[in-house]
Phi, psi and omega in degrees: 000133179239124176263145175262127178247117176264130181240031177307314187282352176255289183292326177298337181295345177289346179275327186233021183056033181059015181267074181282331190092142186300318179294320180293322177302309182299316183295314179301311182300313183295321181292325179288325175297312180301324185276004174069032171300129183290321187226129178241122178263115194264000175150188181255124174278117189221118188295324189277355182285136174284149184301129176205110187286359178264351187244152179252026164235105194201173178287154176308319181298320179288328176300320180300321179291322183293313191257000193297331183255009179284151177259113184265352182050242182261001180284143173274128184251129182230159166244166178241144174236130166281120185308126181104354185252352183211105183290157185300321187294348176271356184258118180289160171303146181306326179300339183254004189244154172285332182287138174268334187207165177224131178257133182244126176247151189191154174280169184301323187288349179250018187302311182297317179291323180293323181290328175297316179300318181299323179300321177293321175300311181297324181294338177274003176096004183270153164294132180252124178247119186264135191224070178290133182280155173054080176302330183292344175279350183271112174276184187301312183292325175297318182294317179298322177292320176299313181298317180303314182287324177294321178294327176289320180291322185056058180284171172299318181201167169228137183252136170273120182250117179271077189304322184254008173066032187241005182294133165276163178301323182297315179292322176302313180293321179301310180297319180299311185299319178301312176295317180300320183288323187266336185277149173304145191297333186277349184277123180286149171247128182247168179219127177244108183267146170245153192253034185300326178241032178057035181246007188299310182286329177294316180292324174300315181290326177296321178296316181301323187268002175294122184299129183188146173270356180284146174287139186237159173230131177242134183269150169204172173221158181297125179063016182072014181305125180177182183297142179051243184283356179085193191238183167294151181272126178305319182306315183288323176293321176298317181297321183287319187258333185222058188301333183289341182262359184255000000 
């Protein structure tokens, strides 16, 4: 099984300073639900942001105000936290939140501290999605340590992030195989492609097609909207995986 995760309202915010406007936020969210996006990432949870209902980089409290009346149907809704920008005490229990999960991103040198933070997120009842940036920076010993910590945490997923958009198919498969071999069977593996050399959609499809019994998650954004060169296009992923819904 492969789930599509759309991150337009989060990664796409690097293009417009997350100022989508409240009506556009609602329209994007509604269209993604109708298109049967499995997971919708609605923005960055950031403690120091002033309340602004037009932006998807905001405090957890503001996110609840923006999305509280939206109909998510069967989609899983998540927010993202850059480790160090939003303390645990600002995050309500999952039972009181519109969010089903929280994805935490961090560089390799903050791995241990970030995993401890993820434990706190999980204790509040959220699905935890672990997002270490730049998979190409992880050498063999780093990957072994990562796998050990992830197995202890037992998150919903861990994502391989091609931060600079440089992964070859061979490298992509190598990293996947190492994670697939070492991780507990119930932990999903995700892939977030960047389009620096116009390989995002090809790599995303290659990731989908790596033979495996493990559940996978593949990231995309509408029209590839995202930081720097952008991402794989959600439209193409939906057409590839769920053509009846596009």
